[in-house]
C-alpha positions as CSV (number, residue, x, y, z in Angstrom):
1,M,-106.7,98.6,25.8
2,K,-105.6,101.9,24.4
3,N,-105.0,103.3,28.0
4,E,-102.8,100.3,28.8
5,N,-100.7,100.8,25.7
6,I,-100.2,104.5,26.6
7,K,-99.2,103.6,30.2
8,K,-96.8,101.0,28.9
9,I,-95.2,103.6,26.5
10,I,-94.9,106.2,29.3
11,L,-93.4,103.6,31.7
12,S,-90.9,102.4,29.0
13,I,-89.7,105.9,28.2
14,S,-89.4,106.8,31.9
15,L,-87.3,103.7,32.5
16,L,-85.0,104.4,29.6
17,L,-84.6,108.0,30.7
18,I,-83.8,107.0,34.3
19,I,-81.1,104.5,33.2
20,F,-79.7,106.9,30.7
21,L,-79.6,109.8,33.2
22,L,-78.0,107.7,36.0
23,D,-75.3,106.8,33.6
24,R,-74.8,110.4,32.4
25,I,-74.7,111.9,35.9
26,S,-72.1,109.3,37.1
27,K,-69.9,110.0,34.1
28,I,-70.3,113.8,34.4
29,L,-69.2,113.7,38.1
30,I,-66.1,111.6,37.2
31,L,-65.2,113.9,34.3
32,N,-65.6,116.9,36.5
33,I,-63.1,115.4,38.9
34,L,-60.8,114.7,35.9
35,E,-61.1,118.4,34.9
36,D,-60.3,119.6,38.4
37,I,-57.3,117.5,39.4
38,G,-56.2,116.0,36.1
39,K,-56.8,112.4,36.9
40,V,-59.3,110.1,38.6
41,D,-57.8,107.6,41.0
42,I,-60.0,107.4,44.1
43,Y,-59.6,104.8,46.8
44,I,-62.9,103.8,48.4
45,N,-62.2,100.6,50.2
46,S,-60.3,97.3,49.6
47,F,-62.9,96.2,47.1
48,L,-63.9,99.4,45.2
49,N,-61.9,102.1,43.6
50,F,-62.7,104.8,41.0
51,Y,-60.0,104.8,38.3
52,L,-60.8,106.5,35.0
53,V,-59.8,104.8,31.7
54,W,-61.1,105.5,28.2
55,N,-62.5,102.5,26.5
56,K,-62.7,102.3,22.7
57,G,-64.0,98.8,22.6
58,I,-67.3,97.3,23.8
59,G,-68.3,96.6,27.4
60,F,-65.6,96.0,30.0
61,G,-62.9,97.1,27.6
62,L,-63.2,94.2,25.2
63,L,-62.3,94.7,21.5
64,S,-60.4,97.9,22.2
65,S,-58.3,99.2,19.3
66,D,-56.6,102.5,18.3
67,Q,-57.5,102.0,14.7
68,D,-60.3,104.3,13.5
69,Y,-61.7,101.9,11.0
70,F,-62.0,99.2,13.7
71,Y,-63.6,101.7,16.1
72,N,-66.1,102.6,13.4
73,I,-66.9,98.9,12.8
74,V,-67.5,98.3,16.5
75,T,-69.7,101.4,16.7
76,A,-71.8,100.3,13.7
77,L,-72.2,96.9,15.3
78,I,-73.4,98.4,18.5
79,V,-75.9,100.6,16.6
80,L,-77.2,97.4,14.8
81,I,-77.6,95.6,18.1
82,N,-79.6,98.5,19.5
83,F,-82.0,98.3,16.5
84,V,-82.3,94.6,17.1
85,I,-83.2,95.3,20.8
86,I,-85.8,97.8,19.7
87,Y,-87.3,95.2,17.3
88,L,-87.4,92.7,20.1
89,L,-89.3,95.2,22.3
90,F,-92.2,94.9,19.9
91,T,-92.2,91.1,20.1
92,E,-91.4,90.3,23.8
93,K,-93.7,90.6,26.7
94,G,-93.6,90.4,30.5
95,I,-90.2,90.4,32.3
96,K,-88.3,89.9,29.1
97,Y,-89.6,93.2,27.8
98,Y,-88.2,95.1,30.8
99,F,-84.9,93.2,30.6
100,L,-84.6,94.5,27.0
101,L,-85.5,98.1,28.1
102,V,-82.8,98.0,30.8
103,I,-80.2,96.7,28.3
104,L,-81.2,99.4,25.7
105,G,-80.9,102.1,28.3
106,G,-77.3,101.1,29.2
107,S,-76.4,100.6,25.6
108,L,-77.6,104.0,24.6
109,G,-75.6,105.6,27.4
110,N,-72.4,104.1,26.1
111,L,-73.3,104.8,22.5
112,F,-73.7,108.5,23.4
113,D,-70.1,108.6,24.7
114,R,-68.8,106.8,21.6
115,M,-70.4,109.5,19.4
116,Y,-69.5,112.5,21.6
117,F,-66.1,111.6,23.1
118,R,-65.0,108.9,20.6
119,A,-64.5,106.7,23.6
120,V,-66.4,105.5,26.7
121,P,-65.3,106.5,30.2
122,D,-65.0,103.5,32.5
123,F,-64.2,104.1,36.1
124,I,-65.6,101.4,38.5
125,D,-62.7,99.2,39.6
126,L,-63.7,96.1,41.6
127,N,-60.9,94.0,43.1
128,Y,-60.3,91.3,45.7
129,N,-56.9,90.4,47.1
130,G,-55.1,92.3,44.3
131,Y,-57.2,90.6,41.5
132,H,-59.0,93.3,39.5
133,W,-62.2,92.8,37.4
134,F,-62.6,94.7,34.1
135,I,-63.1,98.4,34.8
136,F,-66.6,99.4,33.8
137,N,-69.3,102.1,34.2
138,V,-72.9,102.4,35.3
139,A,-74.2,101.6,31.8
140,D,-72.3,98.3,31.8
141,I,-74.1,97.3,35.0
142,F,-77.4,97.5,33.1
143,I,-76.0,95.7,30.1
144,I,-75.2,92.8,32.4
145,F,-79.0,92.2,32.3
146,L,-78.4,90.9,28.9
147,L,-76.9,87.7,30.5
148,L,-80.0,87.4,32.7
149,F,-82.2,87.9,29.6
150,I,-80.4,85.2,27.7
151,Y,-80.7,82.8,30.6
152,S,-84.4,83.7,31.0
153,C,-84.9,82.7,27.3
154,G,-84.0,79.1,28.3
155,V,-80.4,79.0,27.0
156,G,-79.2,77.8,30.4
157,E,-81.7,74.9,30.3
158,A,-80.8,74.2,26.7
159,L,-77.2,73.8,27.6
160,Q,-78.2,71.2,30.2
161,G,-80.3,69.3,27.7
162,K,-83.7,70.4,29.0
163,K,-86.6,71.5,27.0
164,R,-88.6,74.6,27.9
165,S,-92.1,73.8,29.0
166,D,-93.5,76.8,27.1
167,Q,-91.7,75.9,23.9
168,G,-94.0,75.0,21.1
169,D,-93.6,72.4,18.4
170,E,-93.5,74.9,15.5
171,F,-90.0,73.8,14.5
172,L,-90.8,70.1,14.5
173,I,-91.5,68.3,11.2
174,D,-94.9,67.0,10.5
175,K,-95.6,63.4,11.4
176,K,-96.0,61.2,8.3
177,N,-98.4,58.3,7.9
178,P,-96.9,54.9,8.7
179,L,-95.5,52.8,5.9
180,V,-97.9,50.4,4.1
181,M,-96.8,46.8,4.8
182,P,-96.9,44.1,2.1
183,P,-100.1,42.0,2.0
184,D,-98.3,38.8,3.2
185,F,-96.2,40.6,5.8
186,E,-97.8,38.8,8.7
187,K,-97.1,35.4,7.1
188,L,-93.4,36.1,6.8
189,P,-91.3,34.0,9.4
190,K,-89.8,35.7,12.3
191,P,-86.0,35.9,12.6
192,G,-85.8,32.9,14.9
193,E,-88.4,30.9,13.0
194,A,-86.6,31.6,9.7
195,S,-83.3,30.0,11.0
196,I,-85.2,27.0,12.3
197,Q,-87.1,26.6,9.0
198,S,-84.0,27.0,7.0
199,T,-82.3,24.2,9.0
200,K,-85.3,22.0,8.5
201,D,-85.2,22.6,4.7
202,I,-81.5,21.7,4.6
203,E,-82.1,18.5,6.4
204,S,-85.0,17.7,4.2
205,D,-82.9,18.3,1.1
206,Q,-80.1,16.0,2.4
207,L,-82.6,13.2,3.0
208,N,-84.1,13.6,-0.5
209,F,-80.6,13.5,-2.0
210,E,-79.7,10.4,0.0
211,N,-82.9,8.7,-1.1
212,L,-82.2,9.7,-4.7
213,L,-78.7,8.1,-4.5
214,K,-80.1,4.9,-3.0
215,N,-82.8,4.6,-5.8
216,S,-80.2,5.1,-8.5
217,E,-78.0,2.4,-7.0
218,I,-80.9,0.0,-6.8
219,E,-81.8,0.7,-10.4
220,E,-78.2,0.2,-11.5
221,E,-78.0,-3.1,-9.7
222,A,-81.3,-4.3,-11.3
223,S,-80.1,-3.2,-14.7
224,S,-76.7,-5.0,-14.3
225,S,-78.4,-8.2,-13.1
226,E,-80.8,-8.2,-16.1
227,Q,-77.9,-7.7,-18.5
228,S,-76.0,-10.6,-16.9
229,T,-79.1,-12.8,-17.1
230,S,-79.6,-12.0,-20.8
231,I,-75.9,-12.8,-21.6
232,E,-76.1,-16.2,-19.8
233,T,-79.3,-17.0,-21.8
234,S,-77.7,-16.1,-25.1
235,I,-74.7,-18.3,-24.3
236,L,-76.9,-21.2,-23.4
237,K,-78.8,-20.9,-26.7
238,K,-75.6,-21.0,-28.7
239,I,-74.3,-24.0,-26.9
240,K,-77.5,-25.9,-27.6
């Protein structure tokens, strides 16, 4: 285990140095041309040219500014990102670990220029039919691996609504016990049954009301007949 860690450290440092040196050598060659002829504007073919520009922003000339305070803020942000990448190197494994190493190597190459020249020399000019891409350098090529790293982390699948197969459920909430139902829950009528039962109850109430009216009418008729009979009887008694 110890030997494996030592091999991994040696391999990591070697990879960082190779990327850093490739970037430095390419920039030194371009700066030597600048020193000799005063400018760098070299035509290679219809797709590739070497044209030197000084970039005070981040990769591909983004966020460029002539203000010193803004330059310092961008530089501080890049330093912070490098520390984040170093932290991730201790947490990631496999291909992602080497992606981060490549990104760190390219970022350190540009950070060196920001500290030494107060700007980053960009010189690779790709174009097609007169349309030019952002001018960049060798370090930027390795920083492009950042996009591959982000995609390998599953962001591409996440944007498509897919879930990673190796993603755990550590962010899911714990499942709760089901709610306790009332004791007579099963006896409660179902929605359809409830409407039928309510209709039956209404009809039953109407019948009871009608029967009650009929009984009251019968009682009134009986009462009125008894009163008329008693009146007739009293009249007959008086006559006699």
